[in-house]
A tleap script that builds the chain and sets N, CA, C and O, in Angstrom:
source leaprc.protein.ff14SB
mol = sequence {
  NMET GLU ILE SER ARG LEU ASP LYS LEU LEU
  ALA PHE ILE GLN ASN GLU PRO GLU ASP GLU
  PHE LEU LYS TYR ALA LEU ALA THR GLU TYR
  LEU ARG LEU ASN ASP SER GLU LYS ALA LEU
  SER TYR TYR GLU ASP LEU VAL ASN ASN HIE
  PRO ASN TYR THR GLY THR TYR TYR HIE LEU
  GLY LYS LEU TYR GLU ALA LEU ASN ARG LYS
  ASP ASP ALA ILE SER THR TYR GLU LYS GLY
  MET GLU ILE THR LYS ALA LYS ARG ASP MET
  HIE ALA PHE SER GLU LEU GLN ALA VAL TYR
  ARG SER ALA LYS GLY PHE GLU GLU ASP ASP
  ASP GLU ASP CTYR
}
set mol.1.N position { 0.768 -1.256 0.009 }
set mol.1.CA position { -0.006 0.043 -0.046 }
set mol.1.C position { 0.889 1.246 -0.032 }
set mol.1.O position { 1.842 1.328 0.743 }
set mol.2.N position { 0.572 2.184 -0.902 }
set mol.2.CA position { 1.374 3.399 -0.991 }
set mol.2.C position { 0.895 4.410 0.027 }
set mol.2.O position { -0.313 4.568 0.204 }
set mol.3.N position { 1.811 5.109 0.711 }
set mol.3.CA position { 1.478 6.214 1.590 }
set mol.3.C position { 1.354 7.465 0.887 }
set mol.3.O position { 2.229 7.902 0.139 }
set mol.4.N position { 0.206 8.065 1.147 }
set mol.4.CA position { -0.129 9.325 0.425 }
set mol.4.C position { 0.825 10.417 0.921 }
set mol.4.O position { 1.442 10.262 1.975 }
set mol.5.N position { 0.952 11.522 0.170 }
set mol.5.CA position { 1.697 12.544 0.368 }
set mol.5.C position { 1.344 13.291 1.746 }
set mol.5.O position { 2.218 13.782 2.462 }
set mol.6.N position { 0.118 13.323 2.011 }
set mol.6.CA position { -0.465 13.871 3.229 }
set mol.6.C position { -0.018 13.123 4.365 }
set mol.6.O position { 0.497 13.702 5.322 }
set mol.7.N position { -0.182 11.819 4.333 }
set mol.7.CA position { 0.329 10.879 5.330 }
set mol.7.C position { 1.729 11.117 5.626 }
set mol.7.O position { 2.091 11.217 6.798 }
set mol.8.N position { 2.521 11.212 4.693 }
set mol.8.CA position { 3.994 11.427 4.847 }
set mol.8.C position { 4.289 12.706 5.541 }
set mol.8.O position { 5.179 12.770 6.388 }
set mol.9.N position { 3.498 13.816 5.171 }
set mol.9.CA position { 3.741 15.161 5.788 }
set mol.9.C position { 3.343 15.037 7.303 }
set mol.9.O position { 4.035 15.460 8.229 }
set mol.10.N position { 2.151 14.409 7.429 }
set mol.10.CA position { 1.815 14.198 8.893 }
set mol.10.C position { 2.605 13.515 9.817 }
set mol.10.O position { 2.614 13.789 11.017 }
set mol.11.N position { 3.372 12.498 9.219 }
set mol.11.CA position { 4.318 11.733 9.964 }
set mol.11.C position { 5.496 12.656 10.253 }
set mol.11.O position { 5.961 12.692 11.392 }
set mol.12.N position { 6.012 13.425 9.244 }
set mol.12.CA position { 7.153 14.329 9.430 }
set mol.12.C position { 6.846 15.468 10.515 }
set mol.12.O position { 7.725 15.863 11.282 }
set mol.13.N position { 5.716 15.901 10.525 }
set mol.13.CA position { 5.369 16.994 11.422 }
set mol.13.C position { 5.249 16.471 12.924 }
set mol.13.O position { 5.381 17.243 13.874 }
set mol.14.N position { 5.027 15.308 13.054 }
set mol.14.CA position { 5.004 14.634 14.386 }
set mol.14.C position { 6.320 14.810 14.946 }
set mol.14.O position { 6.419 15.202 16.109 }
set mol.15.N position { 7.389 14.553 14.217 }
set mol.15.CA position { 8.723 14.771 14.640 }
set mol.15.C position { 9.310 16.172 14.778 }
set mol.15.O position { 10.219 16.458 15.557 }
set mol.16.N position { 8.685 17.040 13.924 }
set mol.16.CA position { 9.194 18.417 13.900 }
set mol.16.C position { 8.012 19.236 14.001 }
set mol.16.O position { 7.774 19.896 12.990 }
set mol.17.N position { 7.179 19.365 15.003 }
set mol.17.CA position { 5.954 20.176 15.047 }
set mol.17.C position { 5.979 21.665 14.825 }
set mol.17.O position { 4.987 22.330 14.524 }
set mol.18.N position { 7.233 22.144 15.005 }
set mol.18.CA position { 7.329 23.642 14.627 }
set mol.18.C position { 7.946 24.002 13.425 }
set mol.18.O position { 8.204 25.186 13.209 }
set mol.19.N position { 8.235 23.060 12.553 }
set mol.19.CA position { 8.857 23.235 11.246 }
set mol.19.C position { 7.973 23.959 10.317 }
set mol.19.O position { 6.901 23.496 9.927 }
set mol.20.N position { 8.494 25.227 9.933 }
set mol.20.CA position { 7.621 26.079 9.178 }
set mol.20.C position { 7.353 25.549 7.808 }
set mol.20.O position { 6.229 25.681 7.324 }
set mol.21.N position { 8.294 24.970 7.165 }
set mol.21.CA position { 8.223 24.347 5.877 }
set mol.21.C position { 7.146 23.237 5.875 }
set mol.21.O position { 6.294 23.165 4.988 }
set mol.22.N position { 7.220 22.447 6.827 }
set mol.22.CA position { 6.227 21.366 6.966 }
set mol.22.C position { 4.778 21.788 7.154 }
set mol.22.O position { 3.830 21.207 6.626 }
set mol.23.N position { 4.684 22.895 7.987 }
set mol.23.CA position { 3.264 23.548 8.123 }
set mol.23.C position { 2.995 24.090 6.808 }
set mol.23.O position { 1.834 23.945 6.425 }
set mol.24.N position { 3.707 24.613 6.116 }
set mol.24.CA position { 3.455 25.318 4.834 }
set mol.24.C position { 3.008 24.192 3.807 }
set mol.24.O position { 1.995 24.311 3.117 }
set mol.25.N position { 3.806 23.143 3.766 }
set mol.25.CA position { 3.617 21.978 2.873 }
set mol.25.C position { 2.237 21.305 3.255 }
set mol.25.O position { 1.522 20.855 2.359 }
set mol.26.N position { 1.885 21.240 4.502 }
set mol.26.CA position { 0.584 20.678 4.868 }
set mol.26.C position { -0.577 21.624 4.466 }
set mol.26.O position { -1.598 21.166 3.952 }
set mol.27.N position { -0.424 22.847 4.688 }
set mol.27.CA position { -1.483 23.810 4.313 }
set mol.27.C position { -1.754 23.680 2.779 }
set mol.27.O position { -2.890 23.619 2.310 }
set mol.28.N position { -0.633 23.646 2.058 }
set mol.28.CA position { -0.747 23.503 0.485 }
set mol.28.C position { -1.402 22.217 0.173 }
set mol.28.O position { -2.268 22.162 -0.701 }
set mol.29.N position { -1.022 21.156 0.862 }
set mol.29.CA position { -1.541 19.841 0.516 }
set mol.29.C position { -3.067 19.822 0.889 }
set mol.29.O position { -3.881 19.360 0.089 }
set mol.30.N position { -3.418 20.281 1.999 }
set mol.30.CA position { -4.803 20.372 2.353 }
set mol.30.C position { -5.703 21.214 1.351 }
set mol.30.O position { -6.833 20.866 1.009 }
set mol.31.N position { -5.083 22.321 0.942 }
set mol.31.CA position { -5.843 23.145 -0.084 }
set mol.31.C position { -5.936 22.477 -1.368 }
set mol.31.O position { -6.899 22.678 -2.108 }
set mol.32.N position { -4.985 21.690 -1.675 }
set mol.32.CA position { -4.937 20.831 -3.032 }
set mol.32.C position { -6.082 19.791 -2.868 }
set mol.32.O position { -6.725 19.449 -3.861 }
set mol.33.N position { -6.355 19.275 -1.626 }
set mol.33.CA position { -7.406 18.277 -1.423 }
set mol.33.C position { -8.787 18.825 -1.095 }
set mol.33.O position { -9.711 18.106 -0.716 }
set mol.34.N position { -8.873 20.140 -1.264 }
set mol.34.CA position { -10.065 20.973 -1.101 }
set mol.34.C position { -10.476 21.010 0.356 }
set mol.34.O position { -11.661 21.192 0.636 }
set mol.35.N position { -9.624 20.860 1.232 }
set mol.35.CA position { -9.926 21.000 2.731 }
set mol.35.C position { -9.442 22.374 3.179 }
set mol.35.O position { -8.342 22.572 3.695 }
set mol.36.N position { -10.384 23.327 2.928 }
set mol.36.CA position { -10.008 24.702 3.143 }
set mol.36.C position { -9.823 24.978 4.721 }
set mol.36.O position { -9.005 25.782 5.168 }
set mol.37.N position { -10.587 24.297 5.400 }
set mol.37.CA position { -10.632 24.562 6.940 }
set mol.37.C position { -9.244 24.131 7.587 }
set mol.37.O position { -8.691 24.827 8.439 }
set mol.38.N position { -8.752 23.000 7.146 }
set mol.38.CA position { -7.339 22.636 7.723 }
set mol.38.C position { -6.296 23.406 6.995 }
set mol.38.O position { -5.313 23.746 7.654 }
set mol.39.N position { -6.353 23.719 5.796 }
set mol.39.CA position { -5.384 24.589 5.159 }
set mol.39.C position { -5.323 25.994 5.817 }
set mol.39.O position { -4.259 26.561 6.064 }
set mol.40.N position { -6.560 26.513 6.082 }
set mol.40.CA position { -6.577 27.744 6.872 }
set mol.40.C position { -5.982 27.667 8.218 }
set mol.40.O position { -5.330 28.617 8.650 }
set mol.41.N position { -6.171 26.571 8.921 }
set mol.41.CA position { -5.559 26.480 10.224 }
set mol.41.C position { -4.067 26.568 10.190 }
set mol.41.O position { -3.411 27.222 11.001 }
set mol.42.N position { -3.555 25.850 9.173 }
set mol.42.CA position { -1.994 25.825 9.132 }
set mol.42.C position { -1.421 27.115 8.580 }
set mol.42.O position { -0.308 27.483 8.956 }
set mol.43.N position { -2.141 27.836 7.686 }
set mol.43.CA position { -1.680 29.100 7.282 }
set mol.43.C position { -1.741 30.087 8.262 }
set mol.43.O position { -0.811 30.881 8.404 }
set mol.44.N position { -2.912 30.124 9.072 }
set mol.44.CA position { -3.006 31.103 10.160 }
set mol.44.C position { -2.009 30.800 11.107 }
set mol.44.O position { -1.403 31.762 11.579 }
set mol.45.N position { -1.681 29.564 11.519 }
set mol.45.CA position { -0.574 29.176 12.476 }
set mol.45.C position { 0.753 29.792 11.996 }
set mol.45.O position { 1.546 30.269 12.808 }
set mol.46.N position { 0.971 29.780 10.774 }
set mol.46.CA position { 2.285 30.235 10.243 }
set mol.46.C position { 2.387 31.668 10.430 }
set mol.46.O position { 3.421 32.153 10.890 }
set mol.47.N position { 1.261 32.475 10.065 }
set mol.47.CA position { 1.379 34.034 10.224 }
set mol.47.C position { 1.468 34.397 11.668 }
set mol.47.O position { 2.102 35.377 12.061 }
set mol.48.N position { 0.770 33.522 12.502 }
set mol.48.CA position { 0.829 33.940 13.933 }
set mol.48.C position { 1.960 33.532 14.696 }
set mol.48.O position { 2.298 34.182 15.685 }
set mol.49.N position { 2.663 32.375 14.278 }
set mol.49.CA position { 3.816 31.854 15.052 }
set mol.49.C position { 5.116 31.850 14.209 }
set mol.49.O position { 6.191 31.605 14.757 }
set mol.50.N position { 5.037 32.109 12.926 }
set mol.50.CA position { 6.331 32.151 12.140 }
set mol.50.C position { 5.949 33.229 11.117 }
set mol.50.O position { 5.710 32.938 9.945 }
set mol.51.N position { 5.894 34.585 11.629 }
set mol.51.CA position { 5.531 35.596 10.712 }
set mol.51.C position { 6.479 36.061 9.659 }
set mol.51.O position { 6.116 36.819 8.759 }
set mol.52.N position { 7.799 35.566 9.782 }
set mol.52.CA position { 8.757 35.848 8.689 }
set mol.52.C position { 8.796 34.907 7.652 }
set mol.52.O position { 9.599 35.082 6.735 }
set mol.53.N position { 7.963 33.819 7.658 }
set mol.53.CA position { 7.830 32.865 6.513 }
set mol.53.C position { 6.872 33.506 5.536 }
set mol.53.O position { 5.662 33.279 5.537 }
set mol.54.N position { 7.506 34.338 4.685 }
set mol.54.CA position { 6.812 35.204 3.828 }
set mol.54.C position { 5.946 34.629 2.788 }
set mol.54.O position { 4.990 35.274 2.357 }
set mol.55.N position { 6.254 33.351 2.327 }
set mol.55.CA position { 5.382 32.800 1.283 }
set mol.55.C position { 3.966 32.484 1.760 }
set mol.55.O position { 3.115 32.141 0.939 }
set mol.56.N position { 3.688 32.587 3.053 }
set mol.56.CA position { 2.455 32.260 3.611 }
set mol.56.C position { 1.435 33.315 3.360 }
set mol.56.O position { 0.248 32.985 3.356 }
set mol.57.N position { 1.802 34.629 3.137 }
set mol.57.CA position { 0.844 35.723 3.093 }
set mol.57.C position { 0.044 35.699 1.816 }
set mol.57.O position { -1.178 35.842 1.776 }
set mol.58.N position { 0.831 35.505 0.773 }
set mol.58.CA position { 0.068 35.369 -0.559 }
set mol.58.C position { -0.984 34.333 -0.521 }
set mol.58.O position { -2.153 34.578 -0.817 }
set mol.59.N position { -0.542 33.141 -0.143 }
set mol.59.CA position { -1.542 32.001 -0.161 }
set mol.59.C position { -2.697 32.278 0.808 }
set mol.59.O position { -3.856 32.044 0.466 }
set mol.60.N position { -2.391 32.773 2.012 }
set mol.60.CA position { -3.379 32.845 2.957 }
set mol.60.C position { -4.370 33.852 2.501 }
set mol.60.O position { -5.564 33.628 2.699 }
set mol.61.N position { -3.960 35.015 1.869 }
set mol.61.CA position { -4.638 36.045 1.334 }
set mol.61.C position { -5.759 35.521 0.228 }
set mol.61.O position { -6.956 35.807 0.217 }
set mol.62.N position { -5.111 34.762 -0.601 }
set mol.62.CA position { -5.900 34.165 -1.720 }
set mol.62.C position { -6.992 33.273 -1.121 }
set mol.62.O position { -8.142 33.308 -1.557 }
set mol.63.N position { -6.616 32.473 -0.116 }
set mol.63.CA position { -7.541 31.624 0.480 }
set mol.63.C position { -8.646 32.407 1.129 }
set mol.63.O position { -9.820 32.072 0.969 }
set mol.64.N position { -8.294 33.451 1.862 }
set mol.64.CA position { -9.428 34.416 2.456 }
set mol.64.C position { -10.303 34.928 1.246 }
set mol.64.O position { -11.530 34.945 1.347 }
set mol.65.N position { -9.731 35.298 0.230 }
set mol.65.CA position { -10.499 35.868 -0.922 }
set mol.65.C position { -11.562 34.733 -1.398 }
set mol.65.O position { -12.755 34.973 -1.580 }
set mol.66.N position { -10.999 33.556 -1.559 }
set mol.66.CA position { -11.912 32.347 -1.989 }
set mol.66.C position { -13.071 32.183 -1.015 }
set mol.66.O position { -14.207 31.895 -1.390 }
set mol.67.N position { -12.715 32.387 0.296 }
set mol.67.CA position { -13.635 32.167 1.251 }
set mol.67.C position { -14.555 33.495 1.582 }
set mol.67.O position { -15.175 33.636 2.636 }
set mol.68.N position { -14.533 34.474 0.460 }
set mol.68.CA position { -15.312 35.763 0.646 }
set mol.68.C position { -15.041 36.448 1.882 }
set mol.68.O position { -15.957 37.001 2.490 }
set mol.69.N position { -13.657 36.458 2.373 }
set mol.69.CA position { -13.219 37.242 3.571 }
set mol.69.C position { -12.280 38.225 3.060 }
set mol.69.O position { -11.084 38.171 3.349 }
set mol.70.N position { -12.822 39.203 2.241 }
set mol.70.CA position { -11.920 40.184 1.544 }
set mol.70.C position { -11.189 40.995 2.474 }
set mol.70.O position { -9.980 41.129 2.290 }
set mol.71.N position { -11.823 41.627 3.573 }
set mol.71.CA position { -10.941 42.407 4.498 }
set mol.71.C position { -9.857 41.635 5.177 }
set mol.71.O position { -8.815 42.230 5.451 }
set mol.72.N position { -10.000 40.308 5.493 }
set mol.72.CA position { -8.954 39.539 6.048 }
set mol.72.C position { -7.896 39.327 5.014 }
set mol.72.O position { -6.716 39.293 5.361 }
set mol.73.N position { -8.255 39.179 3.732 }
set mol.73.CA position { -7.206 39.057 2.595 }
set mol.73.C position { -6.518 40.361 2.517 }
set mol.73.O position { -5.291 40.325 2.421 }
set mol.74.N position { -7.107 41.500 2.543 }
set mol.74.CA position { -6.476 42.785 2.434 }
set mol.74.C position { -5.452 42.985 3.567 }
set mol.74.O position { -4.283 43.281 3.319 }
set mol.75.N position { -5.879 42.830 4.707 }
set mol.75.CA position { -4.979 42.929 5.924 }
set mol.75.C position { -3.795 41.917 5.910 }
set mol.75.O position { -2.706 42.246 6.380 }
set mol.76.N position { -4.007 40.692 5.373 }
set mol.76.CA position { -2.976 39.753 5.280 }
set mol.76.C position { -1.908 40.149 4.191 }
set mol.76.O position { -0.699 39.938 4.277 }
set mol.77.N position { -2.527 40.721 3.219 }
set mol.77.CA position { -1.606 41.289 2.048 }
set mol.77.C position { -0.790 42.443 2.737 }
set mol.77.O position { 0.423 42.495 2.535 }
set mol.78.N position { -1.380 43.329 3.506 }
set mol.78.CA position { -0.722 44.405 4.033 }
set mol.78.C position { 0.441 44.057 4.926 }
set mol.78.O position { 1.547 44.592 4.849 }
set mol.79.N position { 0.093 43.106 5.788 }
set mol.79.CA position { 1.086 42.539 6.826 }
set mol.79.C position { 2.243 41.965 5.946 }
set mol.79.O position { 3.398 42.301 6.211 }
set mol.80.N position { 1.997 41.159 4.965 }
set mol.80.CA position { 2.915 40.460 4.235 }
set mol.80.C position { 3.908 41.545 3.544 }
set mol.80.O position { 5.131 41.408 3.520 }
set mol.81.N position { 3.226 42.609 3.004 }
set mol.81.CA position { 4.033 43.617 2.346 }
set mol.81.C position { 5.036 44.268 3.211 }
set mol.81.O position { 6.157 44.573 2.805 }
set mol.82.N position { 4.556 44.502 4.572 }
set mol.82.CA position { 5.348 45.074 5.640 }
set mol.82.C position { 6.573 44.228 5.777 }
set mol.82.O position { 7.707 44.702 5.703 }
set mol.83.N position { 6.302 42.905 5.989 }
set mol.83.CA position { 7.328 42.024 6.267 }
set mol.83.C position { 8.512 41.895 5.148 }
set mol.83.O position { 9.716 42.050 5.352 }
set mol.84.N position { 7.887 41.580 3.949 }
set mol.84.CA position { 8.753 41.467 2.790 }
set mol.84.C position { 9.472 42.790 2.543 }
set mol.84.O position { 10.601 42.708 2.059 }
set mol.85.N position { 9.014 43.898 2.786 }
set mol.85.CA position { 9.755 45.093 2.544 }
set mol.85.C position { 10.824 45.213 3.478 }
set mol.85.O position { 11.942 45.556 3.093 }
set mol.86.N position { 10.555 44.936 4.784 }
set mol.86.CA position { 11.548 44.917 5.819 }
set mol.86.C position { 12.766 43.866 5.565 }
set mol.86.O position { 13.947 44.047 5.864 }
set mol.87.N position { 12.299 42.935 5.057 }
set mol.87.CA position { 13.383 41.855 4.636 }
set mol.87.C position { 13.953 42.228 3.376 }
set mol.87.O position { 14.905 41.552 2.987 }
set mol.88.N position { 13.553 43.174 2.668 }
set mol.88.CA position { 13.994 43.457 1.304 }
set mol.88.C position { 13.936 42.364 0.257 }
set mol.88.O position { 14.801 42.152 -0.594 }
set mol.89.N position { 12.785 41.687 0.431 }
set mol.89.CA position { 12.364 40.543 -0.517 }
set mol.89.C position { 11.429 41.288 -1.463 }
set mol.89.O position { 10.209 41.255 -1.302 }
set mol.90.N position { 12.040 41.987 -2.489 }
set mol.90.CA position { 11.248 42.834 -3.338 }
set mol.90.C position { 10.370 42.010 -4.321 }
set mol.90.O position { 9.309 42.462 -4.751 }
set mol.91.N position { 10.863 40.747 -4.673 }
set mol.91.CA position { 9.995 39.956 -5.487 }
set mol.91.C position { 8.723 39.521 -4.818 }
set mol.91.O position { 7.644 39.567 -5.408 }
set mol.92.N position { 8.853 39.104 -3.600 }
set mol.92.CA position { 7.621 38.676 -2.837 }
set mol.92.C position { 6.776 39.970 -2.523 }
set mol.92.O position { 5.548 39.878 -2.545 }
set mol.93.N position { 7.343 41.089 -2.253 }
set mol.93.CA position { 6.742 42.331 -1.944 }
set mol.93.C position { 5.849 42.710 -3.199 }
set mol.93.O position { 4.693 43.104 -3.049 }
set mol.94.N position { 6.457 42.569 -4.475 }
set mol.94.CA position { 5.709 43.030 -5.579 }
set mol.94.C position { 4.497 42.033 -5.924 }
set mol.94.O position { 3.443 42.426 -6.424 }
set mol.95.N position { 4.746 40.815 -5.627 }
set mol.95.CA position { 3.563 39.883 -5.806 }
set mol.95.C position { 2.409 40.177 -4.860 }
set mol.95.O position { 1.232 40.130 -5.218 }
set mol.96.N position { 2.784 40.462 -3.720 }
set mol.96.CA position { 1.806 40.800 -2.662 }
set mol.96.C position { 1.214 42.075 -3.016 }
set mol.96.O position { 0.000 42.234 -2.889 }
set mol.97.N position { 2.006 43.043 -3.470 }
set mol.97.CA position { 1.327 44.390 -3.857 }
set mol.97.C position { 0.353 44.199 -4.994 }
set mol.97.O position { -0.703 44.828 -4.943 }
set mol.98.N position { 0.591 43.406 -6.003 }
set mol.98.CA position { -0.285 43.195 -7.079 }
set mol.98.C position { -1.585 42.631 -6.587 }
set mol.98.O position { -2.645 43.131 -6.963 }
set mol.99.N position { -1.550 41.595 -5.747 }
set mol.99.CA position { -2.836 40.902 -5.310 }
set mol.99.C position { -3.580 41.901 -4.337 }
set mol.99.O position { -4.809 41.930 -4.296 }
set mol.100.N position { -2.770 42.734 -3.538 }
set mol.100.CA position { -3.317 43.652 -2.697 }
set mol.100.C position { -4.082 44.732 -3.514 }
set mol.100.O position { -5.216 45.061 -3.164 }
set mol.101.N position { -3.566 45.208 -4.442 }
set mol.101.CA position { -4.152 46.140 -5.405 }
set mol.101.C position { -5.428 45.648 -6.138 }
set mol.101.O position { -6.398 46.371 -6.368 }
set mol.102.N position { -5.329 44.436 -6.456 }
set mol.102.CA position { -6.501 43.728 -7.202 }
set mol.102.C position { -7.588 43.523 -6.109 }
set mol.102.O position { -8.767 43.639 -6.443 }
set mol.103.N position { -7.290 43.253 -4.935 }
set mol.103.CA position { -8.352 43.013 -3.938 }
set mol.103.C position { -8.937 44.260 -3.501 }
set mol.103.O position { -10.092 44.294 -3.076 }
set mol.104.N position { -8.170 45.338 -3.584 }
set mol.104.CA position { -8.558 46.777 -3.275 }
set mol.104.C position { -9.467 47.319 -4.400 }
set mol.104.O position { -10.279 48.230 -4.236 }
set mol.105.N position { -9.253 46.683 -5.527 }
set mol.105.CA position { -10.199 47.152 -6.813 }
set mol.105.C position { -9.269 48.126 -7.580 }
set mol.105.O position { -9.819 48.721 -8.506 }
set mol.106.N position { -8.013 48.387 -7.372 }
set mol.106.CA position { -7.228 49.243 -8.184 }
set mol.106.C position { -6.930 48.566 -9.569 }
set mol.106.O position { -6.795 47.347 -9.678 }
set mol.107.N position { -6.845 49.357 -10.518 }
set mol.107.CA position { -6.364 48.784 -11.824 }
set mol.107.C position { -4.872 49.249 -11.902 }
set mol.107.O position { -4.462 50.193 -11.226 }
set mol.108.N position { -4.163 48.609 -12.675 }
set mol.108.CA position { -2.713 48.832 -12.943 }
set mol.108.C position { -2.460 50.255 -13.399 }
set mol.108.O position { -1.440 50.834 -13.024 }
set mol.109.N position { -3.363 50.858 -14.208 }
set mol.109.CA position { -3.115 52.219 -14.732 }
set mol.109.C position { -3.620 53.295 -13.852 }
set mol.109.O position { -3.458 54.463 -14.202 }
set mol.110.N position { -4.242 52.997 -12.694 }
set mol.110.CA position { -4.813 54.036 -11.878 }
set mol.110.C position { -3.918 55.193 -11.571 }
set mol.110.O position { -4.308 56.354 -11.691 }
set mol.111.N position { -2.698 54.867 -11.168 }
set mol.111.CA position { -1.740 55.817 -10.662 }
set mol.111.C position { -1.297 56.837 -11.797 }
set mol.111.O position { -0.826 57.948 -11.554 }
set mol.112.N position { -1.508 56.316 -13.072 }
set mol.112.CA position { -1.012 57.251 -14.210 }
set mol.112.C position { -1.909 58.365 -14.547 }
set mol.112.O position { -1.628 59.178 -15.428 }
set mol.113.N position { -2.992 58.406 -13.849 }
set mol.113.CA position { -4.009 59.519 -14.226 }
set mol.113.C position { -3.730 60.657 -13.366 }
set mol.113.O position { -4.400 61.674 -13.543 }
set mol.114.N position { -2.765 60.633 -12.386 }
set mol.114.CA position { -2.497 61.726 -11.415 }
set mol.114.C position { -1.221 62.517 -11.781 }
set mol.114.O position { -0.855 63.459 -11.078 }
savepdb mol mol.pdb
quit
C-alpha cells in the first residue's frame, strides 16, 4: 500500500511540530485536497507563530478571498508587504502588492491618471 503525500507530511510534522516548511507544505496539501478549513488553520498558524515565513501571506490572502473574507485578505496582504519590505524581498513584495491592489479594486493604470 502506497503512503499518500498527506500521510508522509503528517508523519514528518510529528517529529518536527514547529517546522515552518512542513506547516506550509501541509497547508498547501490540504488546499490541494479541497480541505479549506485545515489549510486555513495551518496558514493562520504560520502567520501567527512564524511571521517571517513570507510565502504564507500570498496564499493565505488568496484563500481568504476564495472564502469571501476580503477584509482579512487585504490585511494579510498588507502585513505580508510590511514584512517582505523589511526583509528586502522585493520579488515577494511586488507579488503581494499586485494581489493587494487587485483585492482593493485598483487597476494597474490608476496611478498614471494623477
